[in-house]
C-alpha positions as a Python dict, from the first residue, in 0.01 Angstrom:
ca = {
    (1, 'M'): (0, 0, 0),
    (2, 'A'): (135, 343, -98),
    (3, 'K'): (168, 602, 178),
    (4, 'E'): (208, 976, 133),
    (5, 'I'): (391, 1166, 406),
    (6, 'E'): (372, 1535, 331),
    (7, 'H'): (437, 1863, 509),
    (8, 'K'): (284, 2187, 383),
    (9, 'Y'): (383, 2550, 439),
    (10, 'L'): (257, 2886, 329),
    (11, 'V'): (513, 3068, 116),
    (12, 'A'): (651, 3390, 264),
    (13, 'D'): (820, 3538, -47),
    (14, 'D'): (894, 3462, -411),
    (15, 'S'): (1263, 3372, -369),
    (16, 'Y'): (1168, 3017, -472),
    (17, 'K'): (1141, 3137, -833),
    (18, 'A'): (1516, 3205, -854),
    (19, 'M'): (1584, 2863, -697),
    (20, 'Q'): (1354, 2650, -915),
    (21, 'T'): (1489, 2403, -1169),
    (22, 'S'): (1160, 2354, -1357),
    (23, 'E'): (790, 2423, -1352),
    (24, 'C'): (468, 2288, -1501),
    (25, 'R'): (104, 2385, -1531),
    (26, 'I'): (-152, 2166, -1357),
    (27, 'E'): (-530, 2143, -1384),
    (28, 'Q'): (-705, 1922, -1132),
    (29, 'G'): (-1053, 1843, -1018),
    (30, 'Y'): (-1226, 1608, -777),
    (31, 'L'): (-1464, 1326, -863),
    (32, 'C'): (-1506, 1261, -489),
    (33, 'R'): (-1404, 1479, -195),
    (34, 'E'): (-1536, 1310, 115),
    (35, 'P'): (-1333, 1336, 438),
    (36, 'E'): (-1248, 964, 426),
    (37, 'R'): (-1139, 965, 61),
    (38, 'T'): (-1074, 1188, -235),
    (39, 'V'): (-1054, 1094, -602),
    (40, 'R'): (-860, 1349, -803),
    (41, 'V'): (-812, 1384, -1178),
    (42, 'R'): (-511, 1581, -1294),
    (43, 'V'): (-368, 1704, -1624),
    (44, 'V'): (0, 1790, -1608),
    (45, 'G'): (115, 1923, -1944),
    (46, 'D'): (29, 1644, -2189),
    (47, 'R'): (-14, 1371, -1925),
    (48, 'G'): (-319, 1261, -1728),
    (49, 'F'): (-345, 1100, -1385),
    (50, 'I'): (-611, 972, -1149),
    (51, 'T'): (-533, 963, -777),
    (52, 'V'): (-719, 809, -485),
    (53, 'K'): (-626, 934, -138),
    (54, 'G'): (-744, 809, 199),
    (55, 'I'): (-810, 1005, 516),
    (56, 'T'): (-518, 1207, 649),
    (57, 'V'): (-396, 1105, 994),
    (58, 'G'): (-138, 1359, 1110),
    (59, 'D'): (85, 1392, 807),
    (60, 'V'): (25, 1045, 657),
    (61, 'R'): (-239, 903, 424),
    (62, 'D'): (-285, 626, 170),
    (63, 'E'): (-228, 739, -188),
    (64, 'F'): (-269, 553, -516),
    (65, 'E'): (-186, 736, -841),
    (66, 'Y'): (-213, 601, -1194),
    (67, 'P'): (-151, 745, -1540),
    (68, 'V'): (-453, 774, -1770),
    (69, 'P'): (-473, 896, -2130),
    (70, 'V'): (-470, 1277, -2128),
    (71, 'D'): (-791, 1298, -2333),
    (72, 'D'): (-964, 1077, -2074),
    (73, 'A'): (-833, 1299, -1793),
    (74, 'R'): (-966, 1611, -1969),
    (75, 'A'): (-1306, 1443, -2012),
    (76, 'M'): (-1308, 1346, -1643),
    (77, 'L'): (-1225, 1707, -1544),
    (78, 'A'): (-1558, 1804, -1699),
    (79, 'M'): (-1730, 1552, -1466),
    (80, 'C'): (-1568, 1686, -1148),
    (81, 'V'): (-1751, 1823, -847),
    (82, 'G'): (-1705, 2200, -812),
    (83, 'A'): (-1440, 2404, -988),
    (84, 'V'): (-1117, 2296, -1155),
    (85, 'V'): (-801, 2406, -972),
    (86, 'R'): (-533, 2566, -1188),
    (87, 'K'): (-180, 2612, -1064),
    (88, 'V'): (181, 2643, -1163),
    (89, 'R'): (406, 2397, -980),
    (90, 'H'): (765, 2505, -925),
    (91, 'Y'): (1024, 2235, -842),
    (92, 'V'): (1280, 2374, -599),
    (93, 'P'): (1578, 2170, -477),
    (94, 'F'): (1690, 2261, -128),
    (95, 'G'): (1883, 2076, 142),
    (96, 'G'): (1889, 1746, -48),
    (97, 'N'): (1512, 1747, -108),
    (98, 'V'): (1286, 1878, -382),
    (99, 'W'): (1014, 2115, -271),
    (100, 'E'): (699, 2156, -478),
    (101, 'V'): (575, 2514, -466),
    (102, 'D'): (220, 2556, -598),
    (103, 'E'): (114, 2899, -718),
    (104, 'F'): (-265, 2889, -752),
    (105, 'I'): (-399, 3076, -1055),
    (106, 'G'): (-733, 3258, -1071),
    (107, 'L'): (-815, 3299, -703),
    (108, 'P'): (-941, 3632, -566),
    (109, 'E'): (-639, 3646, -331),
    (110, 'P'): (-289, 3515, -412),
    (111, 'L'): (-211, 3176, -262),
    (112, 'V'): (125, 2998, -278),
    (113, 'V'): (188, 2675, -83),
    (114, 'A'): (513, 2476, -52),
    (115, 'E'): (506, 2100, 5),
    (116, 'I'): (771, 1844, 80),
    (117, 'E'): (705, 1471, 52),
    (118, 'L'): (903, 1271, 304),
    (119, 'P'): (1039, 919, 258),
    (120, 'S'): (954, 819, 616),
    (121, 'L'): (800, 945, 939),
    (122, 'G'): (1044, 1152, 1142),
    (123, 'H'): (1261, 1231, 838),
    (124, 'S'): (1438, 1558, 918),
    (125, 'Y'): (1477, 1834, 662),
    (126, 'E'): (1596, 2190, 637),
    (127, 'L'): (1348, 2470, 572),
    (128, 'P'): (1421, 2688, 270),
    (129, 'P'): (1415, 3065, 316),
    (130, 'F'): (1085, 3111, 131),
    (131, 'V'): (865, 2903, 365),
    (132, 'G'): (645, 3057, 631),
    (133, 'R'): (387, 2905, 863),
    (134, 'Q'): (333, 2529, 856),
    (135, 'V'): (-23, 2436, 752),
    (136, 'T'): (4, 2056, 725),
    (137, 'D'): (-286, 2000, 968),
    (138, 'D'): (-500, 2291, 847),
    (139, 'P'): (-776, 2153, 621),
    (140, 'R'): (-820, 2494, 455),
    (141, 'Y'): (-498, 2420, 266),
    (142, 'F'): (-593, 2074, 139),
    (143, 'N'): (-620, 2103, -240),
    (144, 'S'): (-968, 1952, -225),
    (145, 'N'): (-1073, 2249, -7),
    (146, 'I'): (-877, 2510, -204),
    (147, 'M'): (-1102, 2402, -490),
    (148, 'L'): (-1392, 2561, -298),
    (149, 'M'): (-1220, 2900, -326),
    (150, 'Y'): (-1247, 2866, -704),
    (151, 'A'): (-1614, 2773, -682),
    (152, 'D'): (-1677, 3078, -460),
    (153, 'N'): (-1501, 3299, -717),
    (154, 'K'): (-1742, 3214, -1003),
}
């Protein structure tokens, strides 16, 4: 069973842009967004994915992600509950890890969140200079809830 261990932080400044090695555009929506499980469809460039995630306990949850044909992913986005999330993901190496910094596009207020996926519980890591407050346990910053900000903006 695949486990995701992730820590999330609000971004304090845009210094990550000078540190990034690459970026991509992402569109994602939710076929299911219940507290016990989410089913996400994502288009990343010319690739499609479907992801099933279990309930988050602390900073750990079950995660299963599979590639799907991009045309199928685009069709599934049209079936999603609520709005489609659009973001630019910046890949930022720092301290031997790669941080994913998501800049959400089209929200009424700017929102930038940095995430680090950890290989194991208790894995230590260094914080880059651009991170601010940790929001790992704050459900407002789950992507499935950020989607509601898009729906409210329509």
